[in-house]
C-alpha positions in Angstrom: 0.0 0.0 0.0 1.2 3.5 -0.8 0.0 6.4 1.3 0.6 10.1 0.6 0.1 12.7 3.2 0.4 16.5 3.8 0.9 18.6 6.8 -0.7 22.1 6.4 -0.1 25.3 8.2 -2.8 27.6 9.6 -3.6 29.3 6.3 -3.8 26.0 4.3 -0.3 26.0 2.7 1.5 22.6 2.6 4.4 22.6 5.1 5.2 19.0 4.3 4.4 16.4 1.7 5.4 12.8 2.3 4.8 9.2 1.1 4.7 6.0 3.0 4.7 2.5 1.4 3.7 -0.4 3.6 4.5 -3.9 2.6 4.8 -7.3 4.2 8.0 -9.4 3.9 6.6 -12.9 4.3 9.8 -14.9 4.8 11.0 -12.6 7.5 7.5 -12.1 9.0 7.9 -8.3 9.2 6.1 -5.4 7.8 8.3 -2.8 6.0 7.5 0.9 5.9 9.3 2.9 3.2 9.3 6.6 4.1 9.9 9.4 1.6 9.8 13.2 2.2 8.6 14.8 -1.1 8.9 18.4 0.1 8.9 20.5 3.2 10.4 20.9 6.6 12.8 18.0 7.7 11.9 18.5 11.4 8.2 18.1 10.8 8.9 15.0 8.6 11.0 13.6 11.5 8.1 14.1 13.9 5.6 12.4 11.5 7.9 9.4 11.1 8.3 9.1 14.9 4.5 9.2 15.3 4.1 6.5 12.6 6.6 4.2 14.4 4.9 4.9 17.7 1.5 4.0 16.3 3.0 0.8 14.7 4.4 -0.2 18.1 1.1 0.4 19.8 -0.8 -1.6 17.3 1.5 -4.7 17.5 -0.3 -7.5 19.4 1.8 -7.8 22.5 5.1 -8.0 20.7 7.7 -5.4 20.8 8.3 -4.2 17.2 11.8 -4.0 15.8 13.0 -0.8 14.1 15.7 -1.6 11.6 17.1 0.9 9.2 18.2 -0.3 5.8 19.0 3.1 4.4 17.7 6.5 5.3 14.1 5.8 4.3 13.4 2.2 5.2 12.0 0.9 8.5 10.8 -2.5 9.5 8.4 -3.3 12.3 7.4 -6.7 13.6 4.3 -8.3 12.0 1.2 -8.5 14.1 
């Protein structure tokens, strides 16, 4: 699945555009999240990525997700 998102400021202008691609790696039993900042503030992008990882950890069913970086835009979390 590929998701695109935007963070807007108070007057409706886009402060950040980003893309997330979620895929399952069956042999490793993990879910991969590829992150990509399309444009905008790097610090806002960092906070969005931290929130995505936090939500992924909260939604895992009793297991502690693993965060592994394979490059600057790839993250893996344990499958549910």
